[in-house]
RONUSE-828522 format. One record per atom (N, C-alpha, C): residue number from 1; residue in three letters; atom name; x, y, z. Coordinates in steps of 0.2 Angstrom, whole numbers, plus 5000, padded with zeros to 4 digits. Each point is the difference from the previous one (the first is absolute). Example, Ala and Ser with C-alpha at 12.3 -4.5 7.8 and 13.67 -1.06 7.14 Angstrom:
<1, "ALA", "N", <5066, 4972, 5039>>,
<1, "ALA", "CA", <4996, 5006, 5000>>,
<1, "ALA", "C", <5004, 5006, 5000>>,
<2, "SER", "N", <4998, 5005, 4996>>,
<2, "SER", "CA", <5004, 5006, 5001>>,
<2, "SER", "C", <4996, 5005, 5003>>,
//
This chain:
<1, "MET", "N", <4561, 5792, 5759>>,
<1, "MET", "CA", <5006, 5003, 5002>>,
<1, "MET", "C", <5004, 5001, 4993>>,
<2, "THR", "N", <5004, 5005, 5000>>,
<2, "THR", "CA", <5005, 5002, 4995>>,
<2, "THR", "C", <5006, 4995, 5000>>,
<3, "SER", "N", <5002, 4998, 4995>>,
<3, "SER", "CA", <5006, 4995, 5000>>,
<3, "SER", "C", <5006, 5004, 5001>>,
<4, "ARG", "N", <5005, 4997, 5004>>,
<4, "ARG", "CA", <5006, 5004, 5002>>,
<4, "ARG", "C", <5004, 5001, 4993>>,
<5, "LYS", "N", <5004, 5006, 5000>>,
<5, "LYS", "CA", <5004, 5001, 4995>>,
<5, "LYS", "C", <5007, 4996, 5002>>,
<6, "ARG", "N", <5003, 4998, 4995>>,
<6, "ARG", "CA", <5007, 4996, 5001>>,
<6, "ARG", "C", <5005, 5005, 4998>>,
<7, "TYR", "N", <5005, 5000, 5005>>,
<7, "TYR", "CA", <5006, 5005, 5000>>,
<7, "TYR", "C", <5007, 4996, 5000>>,
<8, "ALA", "N", <5004, 5002, 4996>>,
<8, "ALA", "CA", <5007, 4998, 5000>>,
<8, "ALA", "C", <5005, 5006, 5002>>,
<9, "ILE", "N", <5005, 4999, 5004>>,
<9, "ILE", "CA", <5004, 5005, 5002>>,
<9, "ILE", "C", <5007, 4999, 4996>>,
<10, "VAL", "N", <5002, 5005, 4997>>,
<10, "VAL", "CA", <5007, 4999, 4997>>,
<10, "VAL", "C", <5005, 5005, 5003>>,
<11, "GLY", "N", <5005, 4997, 5003>>,
<11, "GLY", "CA", <5004, 5005, 5005>>,
<11, "GLY", "C", <4998, 4999, 5007>>,
<12, "THR", "N", <5005, 4996, 5004>>,
<12, "THR", "CA", <4998, 4999, 5007>>,
<12, "THR", "C", <5005, 5003, 5004>>,
<13, "GLY", "N", <5002, 5006, 4999>>,
<13, "GLY", "CA", <5004, 5004, 5005>>,
<13, "GLY", "C", <4995, 5002, 5005>>,
<14, "SER", "N", <5003, 5005, 5004>>,
<14, "SER", "CA", <4996, 5002, 5006>>,
<14, "SER", "C", <4993, 5004, 4998>>,
<15, "ARG", "N", <5000, 5003, 4994>>,
<15, "ARG", "CA", <4994, 5004, 4998>>,
<15, "ARG", "C", <4994, 4995, 4999>>,
<16, "ALA", "N", <5002, 4994, 4998>>,
<16, "ALA", "CA", <4995, 4995, 4999>>,
<16, "ALA", "C", <4995, 4998, 5006>>,
<17, "GLY", "N", <5003, 5001, 5006>>,
<17, "GLY", "CA", <4997, 4999, 5006>>,
<17, "GLY", "C", <4993, 5003, 5001>>,
<18, "MET", "N", <4999, 5006, 4997>>,
<18, "MET", "CA", <4994, 5003, 5001>>,
<18, "MET", "C", <4995, 4997, 4996>>,
<19, "TYR", "N", <5002, 4998, 4994>>,
<19, "TYR", "CA", <4995, 4996, 4995>>,
<19, "TYR", "C", <4998, 4993, 5003>>,
<20, "VAL", "N", <5005, 4997, 5003>>,
<20, "VAL", "CA", <4999, 4993, 5003>>,
<20, "VAL", "C", <4995, 5001, 5005>>,
<21, "GLU", "N", <5001, 5005, 5005>>,
<21, "GLU", "CA", <4995, 5001, 5005>>,
<21, "GLU", "C", <4993, 5002, 4998>>,
<22, "ALA", "N", <5000, 5004, 4995>>,
<22, "ALA", "CA", <4993, 5002, 4997>>,
<22, "ALA", "C", <4997, 4994, 4997>>,
<23, "LEU", "N", <5003, 4996, 4996>>,
<23, "LEU", "CA", <4997, 4995, 4997>>,
<23, "LEU", "C", <4998, 4994, 5005>>,
<24, "THR", "N", <5004, 4999, 5005>>,
<24, "THR", "CA", <4999, 4994, 5004>>,
<24, "THR", "C", <4996, 5001, 5007>>,
<25, "VAL", "N", <5000, 5007, 5001>>,
<25, "VAL", "CA", <4997, 5002, 5007>>,
<25, "VAL", "C", <4994, 5005, 4998>>,
<26, "THR", "N", <5002, 5006, 4998>>,
<26, "THR", "CA", <4995, 5005, 5000>>,
<26, "THR", "C", <4994, 4998, 4995>>,
<27, "TYR", "N", <5002, 4998, 4994>>,
<27, "TYR", "CA", <4995, 4999, 4995>>,
<27, "TYR", "C", <5000, 4992, 4998>>,
<28, "ARG", "N", <5001, 4996, 5005>>,
<28, "ARG", "CA", <5000, 4993, 4999>>,
<28, "ARG", "C", <4993, 4997, 4997>>,
<29, "GLU", "N", <4995, 5003, 5001>>,
<29, "GLU", "CA", <4993, 4998, 4998>>,
<29, "GLU", "C", <4999, 5001, 4992>>,
<30, "THR", "N", <5004, 5005, 4998>>,
<30, "THR", "CA", <4999, 5002, 4993>>,
<30, "THR", "C", <5006, 4999, 4995>>,
<31, "ALA", "N", <5006, 4998, 5004>>,
<31, "ALA", "CA", <5006, 4999, 4996>>,
<31, "ALA", "C", <5003, 4993, 5002>>,
<32, "GLU", "N", <5004, 4998, 4995>>,
<32, "GLU", "CA", <5004, 4993, 5001>>,
<32, "GLU", "C", <5007, 5001, 4997>>,
<33, "LEU", "N", <5004, 4999, 5004>>,
<33, "LEU", "CA", <5007, 5000, 4998>>,
<33, "LEU", "C", <5002, 4993, 4997>>,
<34, "VAL", "N", <5002, 5000, 4994>>,
<34, "VAL", "CA", <5001, 4994, 4996>>,
<34, "VAL", "C", <5008, 4998, 4999>>,
<35, "ALA", "N", <5004, 5005, 5000>>,
<35, "ALA", "CA", <5007, 4999, 4998>>,
<35, "ALA", "C", <5005, 5006, 5002>>,
<36, "PHE", "N", <5006, 4998, 5001>>,
<36, "PHE", "CA", <5005, 5005, 5001>>,
<36, "PHE", "C", <5005, 4998, 4994>>,
<37, "CYS", "N", <5003, 5006, 4998>>,
<37, "CYS", "CA", <5005, 4999, 4995>>,
<37, "CYS", "C", <5006, 5005, 5002>>,
<38, "ASP", "N", <5006, 4998, 4999>>,
<38, "ASP", "CA", <5006, 5004, 5002>>,
<38, "ASP", "C", <5006, 4997, 4998>>,
<39, "LEU", "N", <5006, 5004, 5000>>,
<39, "LEU", "CA", <5006, 4998, 4999>>,
<39, "LEU", "C", <5003, 4995, 5006>>,
<40, "SER", "N", <4997, 5001, 5006>>,
<40, "SER", "CA", <5003, 4997, 5006>>,
<40, "SER", "C", <4995, 4995, 5002>>,
<41, "GLN", "N", <5002, 4994, 5000>>,
<41, "GLN", "CA", <4995, 4994, 5003>>,
<41, "GLN", "C", <5000, 5001, 5008>>,
<42, "VAL", "N", <5005, 5003, 5003>>,
<42, "VAL", "CA", <5001, 5001, 5007>>,
<42, "VAL", "C", <4994, 5005, 5002>>,
<43, "ARG", "N", <4999, 5005, 4997>>,
<43, "ARG", "CA", <4995, 5005, 5002>>,
<43, "ARG", "C", <4993, 4997, 4999>>,
<44, "MET", "N", <4999, 4996, 4994>>,
<44, "MET", "CA", <4994, 4997, 4999>>,
<44, "MET", "C", <4998, 4995, 5006>>,
<45, "ASN", "N", <5005, 4996, 5002>>,
<45, "ASN", "CA", <4999, 4996, 5005>>,
<45, "ASN", "C", <4998, 5003, 5007>>,
<46, "TRP", "N", <5004, 5006, 5001>>,
<46, "TRP", "CA", <4998, 5004, 5006>>,
<46, "TRP", "C", <4993, 5002, 5000>>,
<47, "TYR", "N", <4998, 5002, 4995>>,
<47, "TYR", "CA", <4992, 5003, 5000>>,
<47, "TYR", "C", <4996, 4994, 5000>>,
<48, "ASN", "N", <5001, 4994, 4997>>,
<48, "ASN", "CA", <4996, 4994, 5001>>,
<48, "ASN", "C", <5000, 4998, 5008>>,
<49, "GLN", "N", <5006, 5000, 5003>>,
<49, "GLN", "CA", <5000, 4999, 5007>>,
<49, "GLN", "C", <4996, 5004, 5004>>,
<50, "GLN", "N", <5000, 5007, 4998>>,
<50, "GLN", "CA", <4996, 5005, 5004>>,
<50, "GLN", "C", <4992, 4998, 4999>>,
<51, "LEU", "N", <4998, 4998, 4994>>,
<51, "LEU", "CA", <4993, 4998, 4998>>,
<51, "LEU", "C", <4998, 4994, 5005>>,
<52, "GLN", "N", <5005, 4995, 5000>>,
<52, "GLN", "CA", <4998, 4994, 5004>>,
<52, "GLN", "C", <5000, 5002, 5008>>,
<53, "SER", "N", <5004, 5004, 5002>>,
<53, "SER", "CA", <5000, 5001, 5007>>,
<53, "SER", "C", <4996, 5005, 5003>>,
<54, "ARG", "N", <4999, 5006, 4996>>,
<54, "ARG", "CA", <4996, 5005, 5002>>,
<54, "ARG", "C", <4993, 5000, 4998>>,
<55, "SER", "N", <4998, 4997, 4994>>,
<55, "SER", "CA", <4994, 5000, 4997>>,
<55, "SER", "C", <4997, 4993, 5000>>,
<56, "ASN", "N", <5004, 4995, 5002>>,
<56, "ASN", "CA", <4998, 4993, 5000>>,
<56, "ASN", "C", <4997, 4998, 4993>>,
<57, "MET", "N", <5004, 5003, 4995>>,
<57, "MET", "CA", <4998, 4999, 4993>>,
<57, "MET", "C", <5005, 4995, 4997>>,
<58, "PRO", "N", <4998, 4996, 4995>>,
<58, "PRO", "CA", <5005, 4996, 4996>>,
<58, "PRO", "C", <5005, 5004, 4996>>,
<59, "ALA", "N", <5006, 4998, 4999>>,
<59, "ALA", "CA", <5005, 5003, 4996>>,
<59, "ALA", "C", <4997, 5001, 4993>>,
<60, "VAL", "N", <5002, 5005, 4996>>,
<60, "VAL", "CA", <4998, 5001, 4993>>,
<60, "VAL", "C", <5006, 4998, 4996>>,
<61, "PRO", "N", <4999, 4998, 4994>>,
<61, "PRO", "CA", <5005, 4998, 4995>>,
<61, "PRO", "C", <5005, 5006, 4999>>,
<62, "THR", "N", <5006, 4998, 4999>>,
<62, "THR", "CA", <5005, 5005, 4999>>,
<62, "THR", "C", <5004, 4999, 4993>>,
<63, "TYR", "N", <5001, 5005, 4997>>,
<63, "TYR", "CA", <5003, 5000, 4993>>,
<63, "TYR", "C", <5006, 5005, 5000>>,
<64, "LEU", "N", <5006, 4998, 4997>>,
<64, "LEU", "CA", <5005, 5004, 4999>>,
<64, "LEU", "C", <4998, 5005, 4995>>,
<65, "ALA", "N", <5004, 5006, 4999>>,
<65, "ALA", "CA", <4998, 5005, 4995>>,
<65, "ALA", "C", <5000, 4997, 4993>>,
<66, "SER", "N", <5004, 4996, 4999>>,
<66, "SER", "CA", <5001, 4997, 4993>>,
<66, "SER", "C", <4994, 4995, 4999>>,
<67, "GLN", "N", <4996, 4999, 5005>>,
<67, "GLN", "CA", <4994, 4996, 4999>>,
<67, "GLN", "C", <4993, 5004, 5000>>,
<68, "PHE", "N", <5001, 5006, 4999>>,
<68, "PHE", "CA", <4994, 5005, 5000>>,
<68, "PHE", "C", <4994, 4997, 4996>>,
<69, "ASP", "N", <5001, 4999, 4993>>,
<69, "ASP", "CA", <4995, 4997, 4996>>,
<69, "ASP", "C", <4997, 4994, 5003>>,
<70, "GLN", "N", <5004, 4995, 5002>>,
<70, "GLN", "CA", <4998, 4994, 5003>>,
<70, "GLN", "C", <4995, 5001, 5006>>,
<71, "MET", "N", <5002, 5005, 5004>>,
<71, "MET", "CA", <4996, 5002, 5006>>,
<71, "MET", "C", <4993, 5002, 4998>>,
<72, "ILE", "N", <5000, 5004, 4994>>,
<72, "ILE", "CA", <4993, 5002, 4998>>,
<72, "ILE", "C", <4996, 4994, 4997>>,
<73, "THR", "N", <5003, 4996, 4996>>,
<73, "THR", "CA", <4997, 4994, 4998>>,
<73, "THR", "C", <4997, 4996, 5005>>,
<74, "ASP", "N", <5005, 4998, 5005>>,
<74, "ASP", "CA", <4998, 4996, 5005>>,
<74, "ASP", "C", <4995, 5002, 5005>>,
<75, "THR", "N", <5000, 5007, 5002>>,
<75, "THR", "CA", <4996, 5002, 5006>>,
<75, "THR", "C", <4994, 5004, 4997>>,
<76, "LYS", "N", <5000, 5003, 4994>>,
<76, "LYS", "CA", <4995, 5004, 4997>>,
<76, "LYS", "C", <4997, 5005, 5005>>,
<77, "PRO", "N", <5005, 5005, 5002>>,
<77, "PRO", "CA", <4998, 5006, 5004>>,
<77, "PRO", "C", <4996, 5005, 4995>>,
<78, "ASP", "N", <4995, 5003, 5004>>,
<78, "ASP", "CA", <4996, 5005, 4996>>,
<78, "ASP", "C", <5005, 5006, 5000>>,
<79, "ILE", "N", <5003, 5001, 5006>>,
<79, "ILE", "CA", <5004, 5006, 5001>>,
<79, "ILE", "C", <5007, 4999, 5002>>,
<80, "VAL", "N", <5005, 5003, 4997>>,
<80, "VAL", "CA", <5007, 4999, 5002>>,
<80, "VAL", "C", <5002, 5007, 5003>>,
<81, "ILE", "N", <5003, 4999, 5006>>,
<81, "ILE", "CA", <5003, 5006, 5004>>,
<81, "ILE", "C", <5007, 5000, 4999>>,
<82, "VAL", "N", <5003, 5005, 4997>>,
<82, "VAL", "CA", <5007, 5001, 4998>>,
<82, "VAL", "C", <5003, 5004, 5005>>,
<83, "ALA", "N", <5004, 4997, 5004>>,
<83, "ALA", "CA", <5004, 5004, 5006>>,
<83, "ALA", "C", <5007, 4998, 4999>>,
<84, "THR", "N", <5003, 5000, 4994>>,
<84, "THR", "CA", <5007, 4999, 4999>>,
<84, "THR", "C", <5004, 5006, 5000>>,
<85, "MET", "N", <5006, 5000, 4999>>,
<85, "MET", "CA", <5004, 5006, 5000>>,
<85, "MET", "C", <4998, 5004, 4994>>,
<86, "ASP", "N", <5000, 5007, 5000>>,
<86, "ASP", "CA", <4997, 5004, 4995>>,
<86, "ASP", "C", <5002, 4999, 4993>>,
<87, "SER", "N", <5006, 4998, 4999>>,
<87, "SER", "CA", <5003, 4999, 4994>>,
<87, "SER", "C", <4997, 4994, 4996>>,
<88, "THR", "N", <4996, 4996, 5004>>,
<88, "THR", "CA", <4997, 4994, 4996>>,
<88, "THR", "C", <4993, 5000, 5000>>,
<89, "HIS", "N", <4997, 5005, 5003>>,
<89, "HIS", "CA", <4993, 5001, 5000>>,
<89, "HIS", "C", <4996, 4999, 4993>>,
<90, "HIS", "N", <5003, 5003, 4995>>,
<90, "HIS", "CA", <4997, 5000, 4994>>,
<90, "HIS", "C", <5000, 4993, 4997>>,
<91, "LEU", "N", <5005, 4996, 5001>>,
<91, "LEU", "CA", <5000, 4994, 4997>>,
<91, "LEU", "C", <4995, 4995, 5002>>,
<92, "TYR", "N", <4998, 5001, 5007>>,
<92, "TYR", "CA", <4995, 4995, 5003>>,
<92, "TYR", "C", <4993, 5003, 4998>>,
<93, "ILE", "N", <4999, 5007, 5000>>,
<93, "ILE", "CA", <4994, 5003, 4999>>,
<93, "ILE", "C", <4998, 4998, 4993>>,
<94, "ILE", "N", <5004, 5001, 4995>>,
<94, "ILE", "CA", <4999, 4999, 4993>>,
<94, "ILE", "C", <4998, 4993, 4999>>,
<95, "ARG", "N", <5004, 4995, 5002>>,
<95, "ARG", "CA", <4999, 4993, 4999>>,
<95, "ARG", "C", <4994, 4998, 5004>>,
<96, "ALA", "N", <4998, 5002, 5006>>,
<96, "ALA", "CA", <4994, 4998, 5003>>,
<96, "ALA", "C", <4994, 5002, 4996>>,
<97, "MET", "N", <5000, 5006, 4997>>,
<97, "MET", "CA", <4995, 5002, 4996>>,
<97, "MET", "C", <4999, 4996, 4994>>,
<98, "GLU", "N", <5006, 4999, 4997>>,
<98, "GLU", "CA", <5000, 4996, 4994>>,
<98, "GLU", "C", <4997, 4993, 5001>>,
<99, "LEU", "N", <5001, 4997, 5006>>,
<99, "LEU", "CA", <4997, 4994, 5002>>,
<99, "LEU", "C", <4993, 5000, 5003>>,
<100, "GLY", "N", <4997, 5006, 4999>>,
<100, "GLY", "CA", <4993, 5001, 5002>>,
<100, "GLY", "C", <4998, 5001, 5007>>,
<101, "CYS", "N", <5005, 5003, 5004>>,
<101, "CYS", "CA", <4999, 5001, 5007>>,
<101, "CYS", "C", <5000, 5008, 5001>>,
<102, "ASP", "N", <4996, 5002, 5005>>,
<102, "ASP", "CA", <5000, 5007, 5002>>,
<102, "ASP", "C", <5006, 5001, 5004>>,
<103, "VAL", "N", <5003, 5006, 5001>>,
<103, "VAL", "CA", <5006, 5001, 5004>>,
<103, "VAL", "C", <4999, 5006, 5005>>,
<104, "ILE", "N", <5003, 4999, 5006>>,
<104, "ILE", "CA", <5000, 5005, 5005>>,
<104, "ILE", "C", <5008, 5001, 5001>>,
<105, "THR", "N", <5002, 5006, 5000>>,
<105, "THR", "CA", <5007, 5002, 5001>>,
<105, "THR", "C", <5001, 5006, 5004>>,
<106, "GLU", "N", <5005, 5001, 5003>>,
<106, "GLU", "CA", <5001, 5006, 5004>>,
<106, "GLU", "C", <5002, 5006, 4997>>,
<107, "LYS", "N", <5004, 5000, 4995>>,
<107, "LYS", "CA", <5002, 5005, 4996>>,
<107, "LYS", "C", <5003, 4998, 4993>>,
<108, "PRO", "N", <5000, 5005, 4995>>,
<108, "PRO", "CA", <5003, 4997, 4994>>,
<108, "PRO", "C", <5007, 4999, 5000>>,
//
């Protein structure tokens, strides 16, 4: 069996929902959601509640935006999904690649 790829999601607004669904339901056999990172702890908590109630999955660690590097160190994602507001995409894309992660993002 192929090992599952590890994903972290940065930005937990409404657009993040399609990624959470894909990682935890559709591609659950090949993907593992390992962390959320956002400016809002409330939004990250909401997604964790959804994981627990809908998918019967444990909550994943949450990191505030200022803890991005720590998230990478702690959770070691293979891929970072950047779903933040457009004006900050480049910050997370560049830093994730500098830290050795692949990146998925919606737009530049």
